[in-house]
N, C-alpha and C positions, 0 to 999 in steps of 0.2 A: 645432728642429724636426728638425733631420737626425739628431739623436742618436735621437729618438724612431722616426724613419722606418727607420736602419740597425738600430734593436733589434726594431721591428717586423716587419724581414725575415729578421732571425737567428730571432725566433723562426717564424717561418712556413717558413724553411729546415730547421731542427730537427723541427718537426712533419710534414713532408712525408719528410724521412727515416725519420723514425720511422716513420710510415705503412707506406713502402714495406719497410720491416725488418722488421714485426711483423705486419702486415693484409694488405699487397696480395700476391695470389699468383697466379702463372700457370697459369690452369685448364684450360690445353690438354695432354692426355694423351698423349704422342708414343711410348711404351712398349709399349702392348698388341698383341700380334701380331691379325691376321685371324682364326685359328684358336683364340684363348682363348674359353673357356668360364666362364669364374670370374677374378674379381678381387678381391683386397684392396687397399684404397685407404686409405693412410696420410698425413692433413694434417700434414705436418712442423711447419709454423708453430703451429698447433692444439696440437699435442703439446708443442713447445718453452712456448706461453703456460700450458699447464696445468703443465708442470714447474715453471715460475717462480713461479708463484702456490701451488703445493704446497710449494715450497721456502719462499717467506716466511710460509708459515703455521705452518713447525715450526723456529722460531727456535734451539732447541737445537743444531741440526747447523749453522749458518751458519759456526762457527768449527773443524767439524771435517775431516774428508777429503771435501772437494764433489766431485763426479760432474760437476760443471756443465761444466768446461774442455772443451771440444771437443779432438777428436784431428785432426790432417792425416791422412785415409786415401788421399786423391790421388784421389778422386772428386767427380764435379759431384752435388750433392744435389738433387734437384727439389724444389719446394713440396710434391708429390704422390709419394710412393715406391709405385710399381704391383707387387704381385707378383701373378702370374696363373699361371692353369692351364691346360693344352693340352687340345684334344680329343683322346679315346682314347687319354689317359695314366692310370697309376695314378693314384689320388686323392692318394698322398703325393708327386707330383712336382710342385713348384711353383718359378717361376723370377724373377727379377728383373733388371732392366737398367738398364745405369748408363753417361754418358759419363767417360771417364778425364779428370781435370783435369794429373795428376802421375803418370806410369806408375812413377816410381824411387819415388816416395813411396809410391805404393800396394804396391808389391812390397814394400818395407821394413816397411810395415804390416802385411801379411799375413805376412812372416816372424817379426815379433814376437809375432804371435798364436799362433805354432805351425802355420802351414800350411805343407805340404811340395808340391813341385812334382813332378808325376806325369810327365805327357808333352803335349805340343803345347800348351805355355804354360797348362796346367790345374791350380789348387792346389787340396788337399785337406785337409781336417780334420774327423775325427769323421764326422759324417754331410751336411756341406757341400762342395761343389765351386765353384770359380769358373774362369771361363775367361777369358782376357785376350786379345783380338784386334786390334791396331793401339790405336786410341784407345777401343774400346769393351768393355764387361764384363757378363758374364752371371753371375748368383749362383743356385743352386739347391741343391737336396738331391739328394746323391749318388746313381746309379742306374746300372743300365748303359748305359741309352741318353743318358746325358747330353750329351757330345758331339756325337752326332746333332742332340740336340733344340736344342744351342746353334746348330747350322749354320742350324735351318729359323729359331730366332727372329730371328737375323741376317738374313737373307736374307728374311723375310717382310714383307708390307705390313702397316700398323697400322692398328687400327680409328680413325675419326675421332669422339672422345668427348672431352667436357668434365667436368670433376670435378663440375660441379653433378648432372650426370645420376645420378651413383653417391653422392654424399656431401653431406649439410645437418645443419651442427649437431652434429656428434661426430669425435671424434677420429679416426675412423677408421670404415670400411664393409668388404662382403661384398656382393659382386653375382654373381650368374648370370644368364648370356644366353640365356634361351629363346628359341624360335622368335619368338615374336610379341611379348615384351616383356623389361625388364631387372625381376629381381627383385632388391630391395635390403634389406640388414640393417645397421641402424647397430650401430656399438662404440663403446660407454662404459667407459671407466676409474674407477672409485670408488677410494673408500680402501682398500678390501680385498677389493675383487672386479673381475671383468672382465662387463661384459653384451652380449651379442650380440642384437639383437632387431626385428621389425618394427616401423616407426615406430608409437608408440602412445604415450599416457599411462597406459593403463589399468595398473593393479596386479590381474594375473590369477593369479599362481601363488605370490605370498610365501605365505599360509596351509598351500598344500601344502606344499613346501619346508619351513617350520618343523615341519609335523608330522612329514615324513619323516627329518628330522634328529634326531628325539627317539628316533626307532625303532634298534634294534641291529644291523640287517641293513645289510650294506655294499653290497649291490645289490637294487635293486627297479626294476622295468621294466613296462610296459603300453603297446604299439604296435599300432594299428591297421594296416588293409592299405598308407593312404595312406604312413604312417610308417613301415612295414617296409621298403615298398619304398625309401625316401630312403634309409635305412641301408643297404640291400643294393646299392645303384646306388653307394655309397661304396667298397664293397669287393670287389663281384662284378657285373660289367655281365652276365655270363649269368644270374644268379639270377632277376631281375625279370620274363624272358621264360619262364622254365622252370617256376615253380611257381604258383599261385594261394593266396596267404596272407591270411587275414582278418585275424589278428591273433598277435603273438607278446609274451607274457608271462614274466617271471623273475623270482624271487628266490635269494638267496645269502647264506649268512653264513659266517664266518671262523671256523676254530678251531686252536689251538694243540694239537697231540698228539706223544706221544712214539712214533718209529718204531721198530721192533725190528729190528734189525740182527744177523744170523747169521752167523759165519765160522769156520773149521777151522783148527787149528794141530798141529802134534805134539810130544808129550812127548818125555824122553830117551829112553824106550824105544819112540819111534817109534809111538805110538798116538794114533788120530786125538781131537781133545780139541775140542769144541763152546765156543765162546765166544759170547756173548749182550752185546750193547750195545745203547744208545738214543742216538736223536738227535732234537732240537726239529723238529718239521715244521708249515707251514703247511696247512692243508686245509680247502677248500671243500665247504660242504654246499649244493646247490642243487637246482632243479625249474624248468624250462623249459615251457612251453605253447605248441605251436603250432597254430592253428587255421585249417583249410582244407577248402573243400569237395570238394577231389582229396587226401586223404591218400595214397592210392595213388600218385599221383603224386609227391607230395612224398618218399615213403618210396624210390621207385625213383629219383628224383633223389639222394638220399643216398647208396643203395647204387651208383649209377654214379661217385660221387665216391669210394668204398671208405671211406666214414664209417661203415660199420655192419659189424662182426664177425661171426662166428660165433655169439659169444657174445651178441648182441644190444646190444651195447655201443656208444654213439656216441664214436668214436675223434677225432672234431674237437675233442672237449672233452679236454686232455691229462690232468684230474686223473680218476682211475681209483680203484675201479671204479664205471660207472654202469650203467643201462638205458634203452632207448631202447624205446617201444612206443605200439602203436596203440590208440585208443580211440573210436570212432565218428569224428566229424569234427576229433579232435584226435591229435596226436602230442606224447608227453611223455618228457621228458629227465630222469633223476632219479640223485642219486648214492645209493649204497648203503651206505655207510660211516655216515651218520648221515642218514636221511630227514629231509626237511625239507619243512613243510606252511604254506602261508599263512593266518593267522590272520584275515586281512579281505580281503574282493575288492579287486581293484585297478581304478579307474575312470579315465577320463581317457587320456590320450598323455602318456607321460612316461619319462626315464630318470634314475635319480637313483645316484649312487657316492658314496659315504661314504668317506672316507680312514681310515685308520689304521695303528699299528705294525704288524698283522699283514699289513694288504695291502702296505706296503711292503717287509715280510719275503718276501712272494709274489712280489715283482716285483724281489728282490734280483739277478737276475741282468744288468739292463738296464746300462745306461754311468750313471756316476757323475754326470752333468751331468743327464741324466734324471731320476736317483733324486733328486735336488737338487728339481726342479723339482714333481716328484710330492709329495716330502715337504712342501713348502709349501702344498700343496692342502689343504681342507679337505672340499670336495665338488665335485661338477659335476653340474648338473640341466640335462638339457633337457625342454622342455614345449611342446604345440601345441594351439592351442583354435582352431577354424575357421581363419581365416585369420592368425593371430597366432603368430608363433613365436619362442620364447624360448630362450637357452641364458647361462647363470650358470655361472662358475668363481669359487667362494670360496675366500679364501686365509685361512690362518690368522692371527690378531691379533699384531700385531708393535707395537713403538713408530712406526715408520715407514710412510706409506702406500706402495702398490706402486710409486709412479714413484721413489719415493726408496728402495728396499731395493738 
């Protein structure tokens, strides 16, 4: 009888231990400053469970070079990683806060990863910066205000939030703090794509995505006033208050062309000799339509920004030559090298960007790491229908699912 009791107790202890290791989560969010207006929340244990199950479903990699082994980075990793954006900051400025478990291990980890110390215990690599202060650490995208923002984060009072307010049954979420409510979007990691969407079981956009994917254009877009403002808010805080836009639509194709290069040299008799050579360039053909009840105001805004030159070219787009013109309640920007027309009406609210070798060549000036990420993408789709928002990043088919790549 005693043996059975001991065995039962052992099973109970193992079960309780397993529950706390795999399922129990500390849902108190302690790292989100008061002045944060958006948060990406990552459920670490949910991510580990999904990774483990995906690993089990792919037995052909069990005996290969597994990436499961954890590295000692010297940080205390919470059950929910909190990545936040601060009010009145650039859209690309995001931060995360961690407590340090072992400072020496953290510094050793950063050096191994190629981080260089710049000043005031700030370590930088590519577009990332990490500030170490006592037993606290702030990670963020590099920017001129990084050190100032770090001090604000370290000295700020935090929001009183629970994870259940921001995330439910998904591996991660994106939340935006409006004045009256929290707008939440669930993030799902699938085999070959990442979805960010309003909580819904509806399949609203799959047919439209399939139609767009079959077409040749690398970019198609149609956004109404609400969605155009969302995009403008991301990149230009002043634009939404300056002009009234009803809709924006765009279509673009890519083409590889021979660019003529003329140079001059001198022969043995010092006569000038013209030399002609050619190089392959990727050029986009495009047409953008901006509809507004106040086209004169939009035109003046573009002129104030010095985006329109004396030849009526829209210089904010670096691919020339183009032409910008007003037609009634519409402003049209179109390339002149090869005019493009949409052969069908663009309905709904969506943005579709299709990757290709030409697109990767066009962006060849970006960093190698950024180019690798883009080369893995198949397409990006954003859609909105009433209160349903949907973003899909579709990656190219490979032998391994996303989590194991």
